[in-house]
N, C-alpha and C positions, 0 to 999 in steps of 0.2 A: 707504594713506591712507584713513581713514574718510570716507564721503560726508556732507556737511553738508546737512541737510534745509532747505528754504526756510522762511522765516517771512513773516508778513504785512508787506509793505513799504509798502502804502498802502491807505487806505480810500476807496472811491469809491461813488457812487450815480448811477444813470442817470436823466436827466430824463424824466418821463412824457410830455412834449410833443415834444421834438426828439430824444430818445434819445441825447443826448451824455452822456459820463461826466464827472462833477465830483468833484474831490478833496475829501475831508472832512478838516478839520484835526486831529481827534482821534478816538480810538476811542470815547470817551464820546459825542461828538456823533453819530458813525456809529450807535451803538446806539440813541440817542434817535430818530433818523430811521427806522431799521429797525423799531423797536418799533411804529410807527404808520403805516407806509408805505401800507397798503391804505386806511385811513381818511383819511389826509392825504398824497396823492401828492407826490413830490418834483419840484420844477421848478427850472430854472436860477436863477430869481429868489430861491429859498431860500438860495442861496449869498451873497446880499447881506448876510446876517447877519454874515459874517466877511470878505467881499470885495465892497465896494460896486460897483454898476453892472454886475454880471454878468447876461447874458441869453442866450437861445437863439441870438442873433446872433453871439455870441463863439465862437471855436474851442473844441473840447472840451479838457479839461485833460489827458486821457490817453486813448490808444486801445488796443484789444486788439491785441496783436501776439504773435509767437512768442518774444519775449525775456522774457516774464513768464508765470508760471503763474497763471491766473485761476480764482477760486472764487466762485461765485454763492451768496450766503447765502439762507436761507429768509426770507420776509417775516414781519413781525409776531411775532417772537420777543421775549418779555418780557425786559427788562433784568435782570441779576442783582440781588439785593437789595444794599443798602448794605454795604460791607465785603467783597463777593464780586466775583470777576472771571471772565469767560468767556475761556478760552484755546483756541486752535486749534492742534492738532499735526498737521501734514501728514505723511502716511505716505510711506514710501519707494516707489520703483518696484517694480512687481510685486505690490503689495498688492491685495486685493480691494476695499478701501475707500479713499477719497481722503484722509480725515482723521478725527481724533478730536476731539471737543469736550469740554472739561472746565470745570466751574465750581468755582473754588477760593475758600476763605476767605483773605483777606489779613489778617495781623495784624502789628503792630509792637510790638517789645519795647524799652522804654526802660530804659537802665541808667544809674544815677547813681553816679558814682565820686567819692569824697572823697580829696583828696590832702593 
């Protein structure tokens, strides 16, 4: 049976003040935060944009454990241009590198059929 490689299950960012991990609702929002993380550090209060009343006093959304494979992204990576998407392909066990990152162009083909 072939081994299924893991995929990204959740996007998280660590608070610069309390160091708790906060779940980010979408990949797009995660990329917006990551793109400017050094100039605009992330704080628990930033989560209030999509979850009101979150603060450093609240328990973290997720914690590092052995049940998940954690990958820490580099800060300040520019977002792909419109129409492009950044994909992470995690390599299998025994590889000399953890993952490959691809930026691909997404295109949609519309087909009109007349009956």
